[in-house]
N, C-alpha and C positions, 0 to 999 in steps of 0.2 A: 431906023426903027422909030416908031411913034410911041411916046410915053403918055399915058392917060393922066390927066391932071384934073382935079375936081373944080367945079365951079360953084356958084352960090346955091345950086339946087341939091347939093349933097355930094357924097364921095363918088368918084369915078369908078366904073367897073370896066374890066377889059372887054373890048369888042371881039377880040379873038386871041387865041393863045399866042399867035405870032406877034401881037402888039405888046404884050406884057409878059414878064417872067411869071412862072407858076406861083400862084398865091398859096401860102400855107393854109392848112385847114382852119376854118373859123374866121378867116379874114374876110370882112365884108366891104372894106374900103381902104384905099391907100392914098396918101398925100405925099407928093415928091418934096423933099426938103430943099432948102436953098442951096446946100452943098450938092445935092443930087442934080439940080438944074445946072449949076455952074460947071459940074464935071460931066454932065450928060450920063449920069449913072442912075438908072431906074431902080437900083436896089437900096438907095439911101432914102428911106421912106418913114412916115409915121403910119402905122397900121391900125385899123379899127378891127377889133376882135370881138365877135359875139360870143358871150359866155352864158351859162345857164342862169346866172343871177345878175347880169348886167353887160355893159359894153365897155371894153377896155381900149383906150387909145395908148399905143406904145411906140416910142421912137426906136427904130432899129439901130441907131447909132449912138444915142446918148445913154449912158448907164443910169438906171433908176429914173428915167424920164417917162412917166406914164400917168394917166388919169383915168379913173374908172367911174362910170355912171351906173350905180347899182339900181336894181329894181327887183320886186318880188313877183316872179312869174305866176305864182299861185293866185295872188290877189288881183292881178291885172289881166289875166287871161291872155297874156302875150301882147296886149296893146301897148305896153311901155317900150317895147323893142324899138319902134320907130322914133319915139321921143328920145330914148337913151342914145340911139345912133346919131341923131341930130346934135345932141348936147356934146357927146364925145367927139363928133366930127368937127364941131366948132373949135374945141381945144386943139385937136389934131392939126387943123388948118393953121391956127395961129402959131403953133409950135413949128410946123413945117416951113412957114414963111420966113422964120428967123434962124432956124437951125443950120449951123455951119459945121457941125461935127462930122467926122469921117471915122470909119472903123479903123482901128490900128492894124498894122500888118502883124503877121504871126510873130516876127522877131520883136516888134515893139511891145506886143502883148506879153511875151515871155520876160522881157526886160522889166516891164511894169510889175509883174507878179514877183520877180526876184527882188525888186526894190521894196515892195510892200512887205515881203517876208523878212528882209533885213531890218526894216524899220520896226516891225512888230517884235522881232527877237531882241532888239536893243532897247526897247522901252519898258518901263515898269508895268507889270501886270498885263503885258501883251497889248497895251493900248498905244496907238500912235501918239507922237508928241504934238 
């Protein structure tokens, strides 16, 4: 299976459905993370998501790792979309080149949630120590 990887001209787009897994709605570009390359896992990506008010770059493996380039579509007539996509794409590419995060297994995720719950229940005012 071939994995599309972006080059300096911008985010890669799949040439066919057979080459890339299905992209979620709104995703206009994907960058394969360092971990994705090492593990040959095309699902470990940083996605560019086009939204009504900007372009969001979001890592699919790092919690809370995202960057949004906002724009006002009413005042730009949609012209900012290309600029915002390039700006968010630069952040996405930099993050993907160094990201070594992997998604936790279901068991690891349950254990993490249980641990967080115990920490919060044992700390004053529900705040972690």
